[in-house]
N, C-alpha and C positions, 0 to 999 in steps of 0.2 A: 497340841503334843509337842514336847521338846525333846531333842536329840542331845545327849552328851556321849562324846567319844572317849573312852577310858583306856582303848589299845587301839593301836593302827599299825603295828608292824606285823610282818609275816614271819613265821618260823620261829624266830629267836627276839627277844627284847633287845632294844638298843638303849644309849643313855637317854634319849628324849621320846621314845616311842616303847610303850608295852605291847603285849601280844594282845590278840583280839578280843574286845568287847566293846558293846556298844548299849547305852542305857536310854530307854524311852520313859519319860517322865509324864504322868498324867495328872497335872496339878487339880483338877477339877474333881478326881477322886481319890487323892493322896496315896497313888499307886506309882510304883516303877516296875518296867517290865526289862529284863536284860537279855540281850542277844550274844551269845557266846560268853565265854567266861575263861580266858586265857590265865595263865599262871601270875599271880599278884594282881589279880583284878579286886579283891577285897581292899588291898592297899589303894589302888586306884579311886575306889569309892569314897574310902575315909579321906583322901586328899581333895574330892570334889565336893560340891554342895548338897549332893544327894544323901538321903538317909535310908540305911540299909533295913531300918525297921518297915520300910513303905514296900520292900520288894516282894512282890506276890507270883510273879510269873519269869520262868527262864527259858528261852528257846534257843536250842543247840543246833548249830547247822549240820556239824559232821564231828567224828570222834577223834580227828588229829590231835595231839597234845597241845598246840598252841591255841586251841580253842575251848579246851575243857579241863585243862589241868588246875585251874583255879577253882574249880567247881566245889570238890570235896571241902577244901579249907573254909570256903564262903558259907557254904551250908552248915557246917560244924560250928563257925563262928556265930552263926544266927541262932543256933540253939543255946550256944553258952550266954548270949546276950539276954536271951529269955524274952524277946520282945516281938517275935515273928508270931504271926497269926496263921500261917501256912504258905506253902510255896507249891506251885504246880511247874512241872518240867516237861517241855516237849522235845523230841530229838529222836535220832536213829535208835534202832533195836538195841545195839549194845550199851546204851547210857544206863540202863537200869542195872545190868550186871556189873558195869565199871563202878558205880557207886556203891552197890551192895559189898563188892569186893574190897573197896578202899575202907569203908565203915568197919567191916569184919576185921580186915587185917589191923587197922589202927584201933580197935575196941571203941569206935566212937558211936554216939547215939544221938539220933535227932530227935528232939522233942516236942517237936510242933508236927501239924499235919503236914505230910508231902505227897504228892502223886506225881507219877511218872508216865506220860503218855508217848507211846511209840507212834512217831508219824509215818512211818514205813508201811504200816497198816492202812495208811491213808495215802499211799504213793501217787495217787492220781494226780496229775496237773490242776493247779488252782484248786485243790481240795480244801474246804473249810475245815479247819482242825478246832477254831474255838469262835463263839459268838455270845455275845450278850446284848442287852439293849442299847449299847452305845458303840461297840465295834465289832468287826469281823477281822479274823485272822487266817489267811491262807497260805497255803505251801505248795511248791513246786520242786521236783528232783532236778538236780542240775548234773553237770557232767565233769566228775572229779575221780581221783584214784579210788577212793572210797565212797559210799552212798552220801550225800550231800544235798542239802536242802536249802532253798531260798524261802524268805518269808515276807508277806505282804500284810500291813495294818491298815485297815480303812476305818475311818470315823463316819458313822453312819449320819445322814442328813439331820439337820437339827430344824426344829420348828420354825417357820417364819416369825418375824418381830409381830408381837401383839399389839392390836390397836386398842390401848387403854381410853382413849378418849371416846372412841366410837362406843364401847362397851358402857362407860359411864353415862354417854348421852341417852342410850336406850334403858337406862335405869337398872342395869345389871348389878347386882351388890357385888363388891369386891369380896376376894376370898378363894375358896376352893374351886368356885364356879369358872374363876378366870384361867386356872391352870387346867382344867378339862377343855375349855375351849381352846386355849393353846395348844393342847394336844391333838386338836382336830376332832374331838368328840362333840355329839349333839347333846345339848344341856335342856332340860325343861325346868323351868322356875315355878316356885309356888303359885304363882299369879296364872299359871296354865301356858304362858308364852314358851314357844320353842326356839332356840337359836342354834344354828351350825357353826362350829369352830372355824371351818375355812374361810367363813365370811369376815372374821376378824383377825387374821393372820394374813402376813405377807408370804413371799415365795419361800420355800424351803431353802435354808442356808447349807450349802454343800459341806460335808466335812473333809478334813484333809487325810492324806494317805503318804505311806513312805514303804520302801521295799529294801530289804537287807539280802545282798545277793554275794555269798561267798562261801566256799572255794569252788571255782569253776573255771573251765576254759570257755569260750564263746559258745552260749546256748540259747536255741531259739525259745527255749521253755521259759529263760530269763526275760527276754521281750514279752511274750504273752503275760507273763505273770505282773511286769512293771506298767504295762500300757496305762498311759494318762496318769500316773503317779506323781504327785507333787515333789517327791524326793526319792531318789534312787541312791543308796549307798553300795557301791559296788567294788570289787576287790580289783586292784591293779598291781599286781606281784611283779611285773616286768615292764620295761620299756619296749617300744616297737621293735628296735634292734635286736632283742633278745626274744623275739616271737618263737623261734624254733625251741628255745627252752621252755616257753610257755605252753606249747602242745606238747612237749614230752613230757612235762611235770602236771599237766592239765591245770594250769592256771591261766589268768587273764592278764593281757597287756593293757596299757593305758589307752590304746586305740579300740581294743575290743570293748571296753567298757563304754566309751564315748559311742560306739556304734550301736551298743545296746541301747543306751540313753536317748540317742536319735531315732532309733526304729520305734522304740516305745513311746515316743514324744512326751517324756516326763518334763517336769518344771525344772529340776536342778539334780545335777549329778555330784556326787561327792567321792571321790577316790580314797580308797583304804587299803590295808593289809599290802603295805609296801615293803619291798624287799630291802634288807639291810645293806645290800650291794650298791644302793643309791644314797647312802648316808652322805652328807654333805663333805666335801673334799674330796670324794671320788670323781670318777670321770663324767658321770652322769649324777644327777640329784634329782630330789622329787620335784623341783620345780621344771625339769625337763620334761617328765612324765605328765605334769600339768599342761604345759605348752602342746604337746603331741594331742592329748585330750580335747583341749580347747580349740584346735584346729578343725575338728569335727563336730563337737559339741561345746560351744561357747560357754554356756551357763554351768561351768564346772568349777568345784572347789577341791582343794587338797585338805583331806582330814589331817589332824594332828591331835594329841593328846590334850583332852580337857576342852576342845573345841565344842561349842554348843550352838544349836540351830533350833530355832521356833519354827515349827512346820506349819506355815500359812501360805497365802496366796499373795505375793511371793514370799518364799523364806527369808527369816531374819536370822543372821548370823551373829554369835558374840564369842569372841575368843577369850578364854579364861586361862589358857595355859600359862601364861607368864605369872598369874595370882599365885 
């Protein structure tokens, strides 16, 4: 799994940061899943290495404008491009009426299959909202001024490495039989011999996981959802000195994000959704927020637009923001 940050500012864009959007690339299946879609997200996608034709799922955390205003334009552009095979959207109840209203008012038409799933109907904590043979997506409610939800993506364990030498040594013919054995199945050959897949495979390889958590003030539900995740992307709208503002506006400080990462025992924390008040040249800068978080959770990074992270154990970071 590969993460690309497309927008890392809160509320409004700045010269160096667009508003919220994070892309999850799944190279093994040529898919992109998008988390939030603030204004200008399709411009960010065009500037990135990602292909909008691979976009199949969009997960919206809540209905504030800096997280959804880019959605109608992106969906309309996908229709005009004519290369989308279909998009599934997940989000709060108003998402459907919001899109229907914009499309009706602008006489826009979506020419590809589009499904909108309300996750408020599944608002139980850690509820599975999507699952296939490779991935599980869960959601949990957060604490914000409007209904807001965090998302967790888990890659299912992969089969252990297949011992080809052992199979060949036993005279098992190469081909589909090897695939069945690697899947752990019992195989019966034409000569009557029977083999168990588990006897030819090493231990299962654990998949990777990431959690996307915004907008919220400190929330116990976020800790429970993020337990043991390899990567936690968490909002850090305010510095610790502005914690009163954070509580009033139901956003997180850098220290709240770090406390959640520590309590959840995640592999790595990335701070995003930074207030423009901390732009370079002001009294406090994003680096001050990073320092605050690192004092609690040392393995913390500061997100910036077009930062890429390969989610593995440990995660690999590639900065393409200057390209």
